[in-house]
C-alpha positions as a Python dict, from the first residue, in 0.01 Angstrom:
ca = {
    (1, 'M'): (0, 0, 0),
    (2, 'R'): (305, 220, 44),
    (3, 'V'): (550, 112, 308),
    (4, 'M'): (720, 388, 507),
    (5, 'P'): (1098, 365, 467),
    (6, 'A'): (1278, 257, 782),
    (7, 'G'): (1472, 585, 802),
    (8, 'V'): (1156, 792, 782),
    (9, 'W'): (987, 576, 1047),
    (10, 'R'): (1282, 616, 1284),
    (11, 'S'): (1277, 995, 1234),
    (12, 'A'): (905, 1012, 1300),
    (13, 'T'): (920, 804, 1617),
    (14, 'R'): (1243, 949, 1760),
    (15, 'P'): (1073, 1248, 1936),
    (16, 'V'): (832, 1012, 2113),
    (17, 'A'): (1113, 780, 2221),
    (18, 'R'): (1327, 1074, 2328),
    (19, 'H'): (1061, 1188, 2575),
    (20, 'R'): (937, 848, 2691),
    (21, 'L'): (1058, 909, 3048),
    (22, 'L'): (853, 1226, 3072),
    (23, 'S'): (553, 1059, 2909),
    (24, 'A'): (562, 777, 3161),
    (25, 'A'): (591, 1018, 3453),
    (26, 'L'): (303, 1231, 3323),
    (27, 'F'): (84, 924, 3275),
    (28, 'L'): (139, 802, 3631),
    (29, 'A'): (88, 1153, 3770),
    (30, 'L'): (-236, 1182, 3574),
    (31, 'L'): (-362, 854, 3723),
    (32, 'L'): (-302, 989, 4073),
    (33, 'R'): (-499, 1302, 3994),
    (34, 'I'): (-785, 1101, 3846),
    (35, 'D'): (-793, 900, 4168),
    (36, 'A'): (-803, 1224, 4370),
    (37, 'E'): (-1097, 1347, 4164),
    (38, 'L'): (-1286, 1020, 4200),
    (39, 'G'): (-1210, 993, 4571),
    (40, 'D'): (-1287, 1352, 4676),
    (41, 'R'): (-1561, 1462, 4438),
    (42, 'W'): (-1497, 1718, 4314),
    (43, 'Q'): (-1299, 1959, 4529),
    (44, 'S'): (-1145, 2021, 4870),
    (45, 'W'): (-1207, 2327, 5083),
    (46, 'F'): (-980, 2567, 5271),
    (47, 'N'): (-1081, 2864, 5487),
    (48, 'D'): (-990, 3107, 5209),
    (49, 'S'): (-1188, 2912, 4948),
    (50, 'F'): (-1516, 3068, 5052),
    (51, 'T'): (-1397, 3427, 5010),
    (52, 'Y'): (-1262, 3343, 4665),
    (53, 'V'): (-1595, 3193, 4556),
    (54, 'R'): (-1793, 3488, 4693),
    (55, 'A'): (-1565, 3729, 4507),
    (56, 'A'): (-1619, 3522, 4191),
    (57, 'V'): (-2000, 3517, 4205),
    (58, 'T'): (-2020, 3887, 4292),
    (59, 'L'): (-1723, 3981, 4071),
    (60, 'T'): (-1602, 4208, 4350),
    (61, 'P'): (-1238, 4213, 4465),
    (62, 'E'): (-1176, 4105, 4824),
    (63, 'T'): (-1012, 4346, 5068),
    (64, 'T'): (-806, 4073, 5236),
    (65, 'R'): (-610, 3926, 4943),
    (66, 'P'): (-571, 3975, 4566),
    (67, 'S'): (-866, 3831, 4378),
    (68, 'G'): (-707, 3732, 4049),
    (69, 'Y'): (-802, 3374, 4132),
    (70, 'A'): (-1161, 3485, 4176),
    (71, 'V'): (-1152, 3614, 3818),
    (72, 'F'): (-1030, 3270, 3710),
    (73, 'L'): (-1326, 3112, 3892),
    (74, 'W'): (-1560, 3363, 3731),
    (75, 'L'): (-1428, 3275, 3384),
    (76, 'L'): (-1511, 2909, 3448),
    (77, 'S'): (-1842, 2980, 3620),
    (78, 'P'): (-2067, 2928, 3312),
    (79, 'A'): (-1997, 2554, 3348),
    (80, 'H'): (-2127, 2560, 3710),
    (81, 'S'): (-1873, 2293, 3799),
    (82, 'F'): (-1599, 2269, 4059),
    (83, 'L'): (-1487, 1956, 3874),
    (84, 'L'): (-1384, 2182, 3586),
    (85, 'V'): (-1194, 2408, 3828),
    (86, 'T'): (-995, 2134, 4000),
    (87, 'A'): (-938, 1937, 3678),
    (88, 'T'): (-798, 2254, 3521),
    (89, 'Q'): (-571, 2303, 3820),
    (90, 'H'): (-446, 1944, 3799),
    (91, 'L'): (-374, 2002, 3429),
    (92, 'M'): (-185, 2322, 3514),
    (93, 'A'): (45, 2128, 3745),
    (94, 'L'): (120, 1877, 3469),
    (95, 'L'): (197, 2166, 3236),
    (96, 'V'): (433, 2312, 3495),
    (97, 'A'): (628, 1986, 3481),
    (98, 'V'): (630, 2002, 3099),
    (99, 'M'): (765, 2359, 3111),
    (100, 'M'): (1041, 2257, 3352),
    (101, 'Y'): (1136, 1964, 3133),
    (102, 'A'): (1130, 2172, 2815),
    (103, 'V'): (1358, 2441, 2960),
    (104, 'A'): (1603, 2185, 3095),
    (105, 'R'): (1620, 1988, 2769),
    (106, 'H'): (1571, 2249, 2498),
    (107, 'R'): (1761, 2538, 2644),
    (108, 'F'): (2027, 2380, 2864),
    (109, 'G'): (2081, 2034, 2720),
    (110, 'A'): (2014, 1851, 3045),
    (111, 'P'): (2003, 1471, 3015),
    (112, 'A'): (1654, 1326, 3003),
    (113, 'W'): (1688, 1156, 3343),
    (114, 'L'): (1778, 1487, 3512),
    (115, 'A'): (1507, 1682, 3329),
    (116, 'V'): (1248, 1429, 3446),
    (117, 'L'): (1396, 1396, 3795),
    (118, 'V'): (1345, 1764, 3875),
    (119, 'T'): (976, 1739, 3779),
    (120, 'L'): (902, 1460, 4028),
    (121, 'P'): (808, 1684, 4324),
    (122, 'V'): (544, 1873, 4127),
    (123, 'L'): (417, 1552, 3967),
    (124, 'F'): (411, 1316, 4266),
    (125, 'D'): (420, 1508, 4595),
    (126, 'G'): (97, 1415, 4775),
    (127, 'F'): (61, 1762, 4925),
    (128, 'E'): (105, 1917, 4580),
    (129, 'I'): (-179, 1702, 4445),
    (130, 'Q'): (-402, 1800, 4737),
    (131, 'L'): (-316, 2169, 4688),
    (132, 'E'): (-429, 2142, 4327),
    (133, 'H'): (-755, 1988, 4448),
    (134, 'L'): (-830, 2282, 4679),
    (135, 'I'): (-1035, 2578, 4565),
    (136, 'M'): (-730, 2796, 4622),
    (137, 'A'): (-508, 3032, 4425),
    (138, 'D'): (-173, 2854, 4462),
    (139, 'T'): (-179, 2629, 4156),
    (140, 'L'): (-283, 2913, 3926),
    (141, 'F'): (-7, 3127, 4076),
    (142, 'L'): (253, 2854, 4022),
    (143, 'F'): (143, 2805, 3662),
    (144, 'L'): (161, 3176, 3574),
    (145, 'A'): (492, 3234, 3753),
    (146, 'M'): (655, 2925, 3599),
    (147, 'A'): (531, 3031, 3255),
    (148, 'G'): (693, 3372, 3303),
    (149, 'I'): (1023, 3216, 3411),
    (150, 'T'): (1009, 2971, 3120),
    (151, 'V'): (972, 3256, 2870),
    (152, 'A'): (1261, 3447, 3031),
    (153, 'L'): (1492, 3143, 3017),
    (154, 'W'): (1394, 3016, 2673),
    (155, 'T'): (1669, 3210, 2493),
    (156, 'P'): (2016, 3307, 2619),
    (157, 'R'): (1933, 3676, 2619),
    (158, 'P'): (1561, 3755, 2623),
    (159, 'S'): (1443, 3982, 2342),
    (160, 'W'): (1197, 4261, 2413),
    (161, 'P'): (897, 4041, 2317),
    (162, 'A'): (1021, 3779, 2564),
    (163, 'C'): (1062, 4046, 2832),
    (164, 'L'): (711, 4165, 2752),
    (165, 'A'): (561, 3817, 2788),
    (166, 'A'): (761, 3734, 3102),
    (167, 'G'): (668, 4063, 3268),
    (168, 'L'): (302, 4022, 3180),
    (169, 'L'): (283, 3665, 3314),
    (170, 'L'): (458, 3758, 3638),
    (171, 'G'): (231, 4060, 3673),
    (172, 'L'): (-72, 3834, 3635),
    (173, 'S'): (71, 3604, 3902),
    (174, 'A'): (91, 3901, 4141),
    (175, 'T'): (-282, 3962, 4098),
    (176, 'V'): (-336, 3601, 4210),
    (177, 'R'): (-100, 3603, 4508),
    (178, 'S'): (83, 3904, 4646),
    (179, 'T'): (407, 3705, 4678),
    (180, 'G'): (434, 3748, 4303),
    (181, 'L'): (523, 4115, 4348),
    (182, 'P'): (891, 4056, 4443),
    (183, 'L'): (939, 3840, 4134),
    (184, 'L'): (971, 4156, 3925),
    (185, 'G'): (1287, 4236, 4120),
    (186, 'V'): (1416, 3884, 4058),
    (187, 'L'): (1351, 3920, 3684),
    (188, 'A'): (1528, 4258, 3684),
    (189, 'V'): (1836, 4103, 3849),
    (190, 'Y'): (1840, 3830, 3586),
    (191, 'L'): (1814, 4077, 3298),
    (192, 'I'): (2101, 4279, 3441),
    (193, 'I'): (2315, 3964, 3461),
    (194, 'V'): (2249, 3846, 3104),
    (195, 'H'): (2239, 4190, 2936),
    (196, 'W'): (2518, 4366, 3127),
    (197, 'R'): (2741, 4387, 2816),
    (198, 'S'): (2481, 4594, 2629),
    (199, 'W'): (2326, 4884, 2818),
    (200, 'R'): (2086, 4950, 2534),
    (201, 'S'): (1947, 4597, 2543),
    (202, 'L'): (1938, 4606, 2921),
    (203, 'A'): (1747, 4934, 2934),
    (204, 'A'): (1499, 4817, 2670),
    (205, 'G'): (1445, 4480, 2837),
    (206, 'L'): (1398, 4629, 3183),
    (207, 'A'): (1161, 4899, 3059),
    (208, 'V'): (944, 4654, 2866),
    (209, 'A'): (935, 4405, 3156),
    (210, 'V'): (842, 4669, 3413),
    (211, 'V'): (565, 4817, 3197),
    (212, 'A'): (427, 4473, 3112),
    (213, 'F'): (435, 4372, 3478),
    (214, 'G'): (249, 4688, 3572),
    (215, 'V'): (-32, 4654, 3317),
    (216, 'P'): (-229, 4375, 3495),
    (217, 'L'): (-161, 4539, 3831),
    (218, 'A'): (-294, 4874, 3709),
    (219, 'G'): (-600, 4704, 3565),
    (220, 'Y'): (-659, 4519, 3891),
    (221, 'E'): (-623, 4836, 4100),
    (222, 'A'): (-868, 5016, 3872),
    (223, 'W'): (-1115, 4732, 3935),
    (224, 'Y'): (-1049, 4759, 4309),
    (225, 'D'): (-1104, 5134, 4294),
    (226, 'S'): (-1439, 5088, 4121),
    (227, 'A'): (-1551, 4855, 4401),
    (228, 'H'): (-1393, 5013, 4709),
    (229, 'G'): (-1306, 5369, 4610),
    (230, 'E'): (-934, 5317, 4659),
    (231, 'F'): (-660, 5259, 4402),
    (232, 'A'): (-493, 4961, 4572),
    (233, 'M'): (-455, 4583, 4561),
    (234, 'T'): (-595, 4513, 4909),
    (235, 'D'): (-654, 4672, 5247),
    (236, 'S'): (-454, 4405, 5427),
    (237, 'T'): (-79, 4449, 5373),
    (238, 'G'): (-42, 4659, 5688),
    (239, 'V'): (-263, 4420, 5887),
    (240, 'F'): (-55, 4118, 5788),
    (241, 'L'): (270, 4297, 5867),
    (242, 'Y'): (121, 4397, 6203),
    (243, 'S'): (51, 4031, 6277),
    (244, 'R'): (414, 3952, 6194),
    (245, 'V'): (557, 4201, 6444),
    (246, 'M'): (304, 4130, 6720),
    (247, 'T'): (486, 3809, 6807),
    (248, 'F'): (767, 4026, 6952),
    (249, 'A'): (663, 4396, 6955),
    (250, 'D'): (733, 4567, 7289),
    (251, 'C'): (561, 4905, 7312),
    (252, 'S'): (789, 5011, 7598),
    (253, 'R'): (1078, 5013, 7350),
    (254, 'M'): (890, 5216, 7091),
    (255, 'S'): (806, 5584, 7062),
    (256, 'L'): (442, 5577, 6957),
    (257, 'P'): (196, 5859, 6885),
    (258, 'A'): (-136, 5850, 7065),
    (259, 'D'): (-332, 5698, 6777),
    (260, 'L'): (-109, 5388, 6773),
    (261, 'L'): (-119, 5315, 7148),
    (262, 'P'): (-446, 5112, 7124),
    (263, 'L'): (-260, 4864, 6904),
    (264, 'C'): (-32, 4759, 7192),
    (265, 'T'): (-83, 4449, 7405),
    (266, 'S'): (11, 4381, 7766),
    (267, 'V'): (69, 4009, 7703),
    (268, 'P'): (441, 3925, 7734),
    (269, 'P'): (599, 3812, 7403),
    (270, 'G'): (670, 3464, 7538),
    (271, 'Q'): (301, 3407, 7610),
    (272, 'R'): (155, 3538, 7286),
    (273, 'P'): (-25, 3322, 7027),
    (274, 'D'): (100, 3274, 6674),
    (275, 'A'): (101, 3560, 6425),
    (276, 'Q'): (-227, 3482, 6250),
    (277, 'A'): (-415, 3517, 6580),
    (278, 'Y'): (-344, 3891, 6554),
    (279, 'I'): (-554, 3904, 6238),
    (280, 'W'): (-840, 3658, 6274),
    (281, 'T'): (-913, 3638, 6648),
    (282, 'H'): (-1020, 3879, 6920),
    (283, 'A'): (-676, 3842, 7078),
    (284, 'S'): (-575, 4111, 6830),
    (285, 'P'): (-601, 4474, 6947),
    (286, 'L'): (-720, 4556, 6595),
    (287, 'W'): (-1061, 4421, 6689),
    (288, 'R'): (-1095, 4697, 6949),
    (289, 'L'): (-1106, 4963, 6678),
    (290, 'P'): (-1445, 5085, 6554),
    (291, 'E'): (-1360, 5030, 6184),
    (292, 'P'): (-1341, 4685, 6022),
    (293, 'V'): (-1002, 4514, 6042),
    (294, 'F'): (-966, 4521, 5664),
    (295, 'S'): (-1038, 4887, 5602),
    (296, 'P'): (-811, 5166, 5473),
    (297, 'K'): (-781, 5336, 5812),
    (298, 'V'): (-703, 5025, 6016),
    (299, 'N'): (-465, 4899, 5748),
    (300, 'A'): (-274, 5229, 5755),
    (301, 'L'): (-257, 5231, 6136),
    (302, 'A'): (-137, 4871, 6145),
    (303, 'E'): (132, 4942, 5886),
    (304, 'R'): (262, 5244, 6078),
    (305, 'F'): (274, 5041, 6401),
    (306, 'A'): (458, 4755, 6227),
    (307, 'I'): (720, 4989, 6082),
    (308, 'K'): (775, 5144, 6425),
    (309, 'A'): (822, 4798, 6575),
    (310, 'I'): (1070, 4693, 6306),
    (311, 'E'): (1269, 5015, 6351),
    (312, 'A'): (1280, 4971, 6729),
    (313, 'Q'): (1349, 4597, 6728),
    (314, 'P'): (1523, 4504, 6399),
    (315, 'L'): (1697, 4198, 6543),
    (316, 'D'): (1373, 4062, 6687),
    (317, 'Y'): (1206, 4111, 6351),
    (318, 'A'): (1493, 3938, 6170),
    (319, 'R'): (1474, 3648, 6413),
    (320, 'A'): (1097, 3609, 6367),
    (321, 'A'): (1136, 3607, 5987),
    (322, 'W'): (1432, 3368, 6013),
    (323, 'D'): (1249, 3126, 6243),
    (324, 'D'): (952, 3104, 6007),
    (325, 'T'): (1179, 3063, 5704),
    (326, 'V'): (1369, 2779, 5871),
    (327, 'R'): (1040, 2593, 5923),
    (328, 'S'): (1048, 2533, 5547),
    (329, 'F'): (1340, 2294, 5593),
    (330, 'E'): (1217, 2073, 5877),
    (331, 'W'): (1208, 1703, 5795),
    (332, 'N'): (858, 1642, 5927),
    (333, 'R'): (552, 1862, 5898),
    (334, 'S'): (442, 1991, 6237),
    (335, 'V'): (85, 2086, 6325),
    (336, 'F'): (128, 2455, 6244),
    (337, 'P'): (-11, 2716, 6283),
    (338, 'N'): (-309, 2522, 6425),
    (339, 'P'): (-475, 2182, 6382),
    (340, 'Q'): (-754, 2315, 6159),
    (341, 'T'): (-515, 2467, 5905),
    (342, 'Y'): (-292, 2159, 5912),
    (343, 'D'): (-590, 1929, 5847),
    (344, 'D'): (-703, 2143, 5554),
    (345, 'Y'): (-391, 2027, 5367),
    (346, 'L'): (-489, 1661, 5400),
    (347, 'F'): (-730, 1453, 5197),
    (348, 'G'): (-998, 1400, 5459),
    (349, 'Y'): (-1238, 1131, 5572),
    (350, 'T'): (-1545, 1355, 5562),
    (351, 'S'): (-1660, 1666, 5381),
    (352, 'P'): (-1566, 1988, 5564),
    (353, 'H'): (-1839, 2218, 5687),
    (354, 'I'): (-1934, 2492, 5444),
    (355, 'P'): (-2058, 2800, 5634),
    (356, 'L'): (-2409, 2911, 5552),
    (357, 'S'): (-2425, 3245, 5376),
    (358, 'P'): (-2736, 3280, 5158),
    (359, 'F'): (-2671, 3415, 4811),
    (360, 'G'): (-2883, 3429, 4496),
    (361, 'G'): (-3152, 3205, 4636),
    (362, 'Y'): (-2905, 2936, 4743),
    (363, 'A'): (-2773, 2848, 5089),
    (364, 'T'): (-2417, 2954, 5004),
    (365, 'P'): (-2225, 3128, 4725),
    (366, 'E'): (-2063, 2789, 4657),
    (367, 'A'): (-2405, 2634, 4595),
    (368, 'Y'): (-2494, 2927, 4369),
    (369, 'Y'): (-2170, 2875, 4173),
    (370, 'V'): (-2255, 2514, 4087),
    (371, 'R'): (-2635, 2555, 4110),
    (372, 'G'): (-2647, 2257, 4342),
    (373, 'A'): (-2478, 2065, 4623),
    (374, 'T'): (-2123, 2159, 4719),
    (375, 'A'): (-2028, 1907, 4985),
    (376, 'T'): (-1725, 1697, 4898),
    (377, 'A'): (-1836, 1339, 4834),
    (378, 'I'): (-1581, 1096, 4982),
    (379, 'V'): (-1587, 783, 4769),
    (380, 'N'): (-1384, 471, 4852),
    (381, 'P'): (-1165, 298, 4753),
    (382, 'F'): (-1036, 599, 4561),
    (383, 'A'): (-1037, 830, 4864),
    (384, 'S'): (-855, 581, 5086),
    (385, 'L'): (-590, 527, 4817),
    (386, 'I'): (-508, 897, 4777),
    (387, 'R'): (-510, 945, 5156),
    (388, 'A'): (-259, 663, 5201),
    (389, 'Y'): (-52, 794, 4912),
    (390, 'Q'): (-34, 1145, 5059),
    (391, 'R'): (70, 1005, 5396),
    (392, 'W'): (383, 844, 5256),
    (393, 'I'): (478, 1023, 4931),
    (394, 'W'): (579, 1383, 4982),
    (395, 'L'): (895, 1593, 4979),
    (396, 'P'): (1040, 1660, 5327),
    (397, 'G'): (1153, 2014, 5393),
    (398, 'T'): (1509, 1900, 5453),
    (399, 'V'): (1525, 1759, 5100),
    (400, 'Y'): (1397, 2091, 4968),
    (401, 'G'): (1684, 2260, 5153),
    (402, 'L'): (1933, 2020, 4993),
    (403, 'I'): (1786, 2098, 4650),
    (404, 'L'): (1840, 2469, 4715),
    (405, 'L'): (2200, 2402, 4822),
    (406, 'A'): (2262, 2188, 4514),
    (407, 'G'): (2129, 2464, 4290),
    (408, 'L'): (2343, 2725, 4465),
    (409, 'Y'): (2651, 2504, 4424),
    (410, 'G'): (2579, 2465, 4053),
    (411, 'I'): (2531, 2839, 4012),
    (412, 'A'): (2862, 2920, 4183),
    (413, 'R'): (3055, 2636, 4018),
    (414, 'R'): (2945, 2715, 3662),
    (415, 'W'): (2872, 3086, 3684),
    (416, 'R'): (3053, 3182, 3362),
    (417, 'R'): (2931, 2884, 3162),
    (418, 'G'): (2555, 2906, 3199),
    (419, 'G'): (2517, 2849, 3572),
    (420, 'R'): (2428, 3213, 3624),
    (421, 'E'): (2098, 3158, 3441),
    (422, 'A'): (1995, 2919, 3718),
    (423, 'L'): (1995, 3219, 3951),
    (424, 'L'): (1655, 3323, 3814),
    (425, 'P'): (1451, 3020, 3927),
    (426, 'W'): (1669, 2979, 4238),
    (427, 'L'): (1597, 3332, 4360),
    (428, 'C'): (1227, 3283, 4280),
    (429, 'S'): (1221, 2984, 4511),
    (430, 'V'): (1397, 3168, 4793),
    (431, 'V'): (1175, 3474, 4760),
    (432, 'L'): (860, 3261, 4772),
    (433, 'I'): (948, 3129, 5119),
    (434, 'V'): (1117, 3439, 5264),
    (435, 'A'): (856, 3697, 5160),
    (436, 'P'): (563, 3537, 5349),
    (437, 'A'): (782, 3478, 5655),
    (438, 'A'): (889, 3842, 5653),
    (439, 'T'): (549, 3999, 5587),
    (440, 'A'): (297, 3764, 5749),
    (441, 'E'): (362, 3407, 5861),
    (442, 'F'): (492, 3072, 5743),
    (443, 'D'): (253, 2837, 5566),
    (444, 'Y'): (327, 2495, 5416),
    (445, 'R'): (153, 2573, 5089),
    (446, 'Y'): (409, 2846, 5022),
    (447, 'V'): (683, 2585, 5039),
    (448, 'T'): (497, 2352, 4804),
    (449, 'T'): (476, 2634, 4550),
    (450, 'A'): (844, 2727, 4589),
    (451, 'V'): (989, 2379, 4539),
    (452, 'P'): (949, 2353, 4157),
    (453, 'F'): (1160, 2666, 4104),
    (454, 'A'): (1443, 2524, 4315),
    (455, 'C'): (1424, 2200, 4117),
    (456, 'L'): (1438, 2390, 3788),
    (457, 'A'): (1746, 2576, 3911),
    (458, 'V'): (1925, 2244, 3961),
    (459, 'A'): (1839, 2132, 3607),
    (460, 'V'): (1953, 2463, 3462),
    (461, 'A'): (2279, 2473, 3656),
    (462, 'F'): (2385, 2115, 3594),
    (463, 'G'): (2233, 2096, 3249),
    (464, 'S'): (2435, 2398, 3142),
    (465, 'A'): (2747, 2236, 3291),
    (466, 'R'): (2690, 1931, 3070),
    (467, 'L'): (2633, 2156, 2770),
    (468, 'A'): (2958, 2336, 2842),
    (469, 'R'): (3150, 2006, 2857),
    (470, 'R'): (3001, 1901, 2525),
    (471, 'G'): (3089, 2238, 2377),
    (472, 'A'): (3446, 2226, 2501),
    (473, 'G'): (3514, 1945, 2259),
    (474, 'G'): (3432, 2163, 1960),
    (475, 'G'): (3100, 1994, 1891),
    (476, 'P'): (2785, 2160, 1762),
    (477, 'D'): (2715, 2313, 2103),
    (478, 'S'): (3052, 2482, 2141),
    (479, 'R'): (2916, 2822, 2055),
    (480, 'L'): (2669, 2794, 2342),
    (481, 'A'): (2950, 2726, 2587),
    (482, 'D'): (3152, 3029, 2488),
    (483, 'A'): (3130, 3258, 2788),
    (484, 'G'): (3259, 3550, 2586),
    (485, 'D'): (2995, 3527, 2316),
    (486, 'D'): (2758, 3822, 2334),
    (487, 'Q'): (2493, 3658, 2117),
    (488, 'R'): (2502, 3289, 2202),
    (489, 'D'): (2171, 3230, 2028),
    (490, 'L'): (2323, 3359, 1702),
    (491, 'A'): (2666, 3311, 1547),
    (492, 'P'): (2977, 3353, 1763),
    (493, 'D'): (3106, 3709, 1782),
    (494, 'S'): (3422, 3608, 1606),
    (495, 'A'): (3233, 3484, 1300),
    (496, 'A'): (3254, 3693, 990),
}
C-alpha cells in the first residue's frame, strides 16, 4: 500500500483546515434549519404567500407585486412539495453566507475570523431563519442580489462578462421584489468608481450591465402584457406611493383637478391609521372608486395624487420616509404595523388559517400545489426549540446601525486602498431600507434582507485595509495595494 507523503497530505488537507471556522458555522446553522423544518412542517405562511401560490398554479403574474417568486414556485411545482421550497430557501441562505465569506477571503484578504463573523447574522438570526421558512420572496431576492454583488466584486475591475452576469442577476432580483430596481443605480455608481480612469471600459461595462439588467425585466413585462394587456411590472406602484403620502397629505394645501378630489380624506393627519390601511382596508378612499384598487386607472390616479402631495408637502414626505427608515435601527422590535403582521414573523404555536379558495378540485390553490394538506404541522420538541431560539437570538436594529457606521468608517478611512469597493454592498444595504420607507412603508423583513450587505461591506472595507498593510511591506500582495495601478488584477502598470 502506498503511503501519501506528509507534504502531499498537508497540502491536500490545508484548504479544509483553512475554512474550518466557516464549516463549523455552516454545520450549526444547518442544524437550526433542520430543527425549523421538523418543528414547523413544512412551511410558514404570510398574507402574501397565498397570492404567490395562486400566481404559481395559474402561471399568471399578480397585479399587486412582481411575480418572479411565483415562477420559482412554478419551477418546483412538479414535486408537489412545500418542503422542497423551504429547504431550497434555507440552502440559499447558507449559500449567501458562503458568497460573503468567499468575497471577503478571496478578493479582499480578510482574516478568517472576520470573514466568518460577518456571516453570523444571515446564518444565526432567528428572524432570518423564519423568513426562509415562509412561502415568501425575500430569500430568493437576497440570494439573487447577493450573487450579483459577488460577481461584481470578484475582480478589481469587472470585465464585460462580469458586468453582464451582475446585471442579469440583479435584473432577476427585481422581478422577485421591486426593491431590486434601484440596485442598478448602485451598480452603475460602483462601475463609475472603479472604471473612472478608462472611459472606454466604463462605457462598455455600463452598457452591458444596463442591457443585461433590462432583459429579465423586458421578458417579465411581456409576460405581464400577455396576461393583463399592459406592458408593466405591476398595477400597484402608484397605489403604494399613495399609501405612503396618505399619512400626511393635506388636500387643502394641494391644487387638485376634479378627478383627484375623491382620493382626499377628511380625517386629520394625527388621527389617521398606518400607511398600509390606505391600501388594504376600506379606510382608503381608493375603495370608493368603481374600478378595482389594483387596476391601471386607479394606479395612475393614485400616482398622480401622490406626486401632487409630495410636491406640496416635501418636508412632510421626507419626515415620513425618515421616520420609517429610523425604525430599522430600534433596539427592540415593536408590534408594527399591526399584531397580525408582527406575529407572521414568529414561529407559531398553531398553524395559521389558510383562506378557502377552491381551485382545480381542491379547497385552496395551496392544496392543489401539493395535492394534499397544507396546514403547518407543529411538532414538539423541535417547534418549541426553534421558538425559544428565535426569541433570544436575533440582531437588534441598533446593532445593524452600528454595522452600517462601521462600514462607512472603513470606506472613508481606506477609500484609496480598496475601501471604495465596500461602497457597493454598503449602498445596497441602505437602498434596501430607504426605498420601501420612501415608496410604501417600513417592514421588518426588509431590514433582515438588508443586513447581509452591510455586513459584507465591513468585511470588504477592513479586509482591504489588512491587504493594503500586507502589501505595504512589499509582499506578494503589494500590487493589489497600489492605488495607482490601473489593472490590479494583472501586472502593475510600471511592469515592462
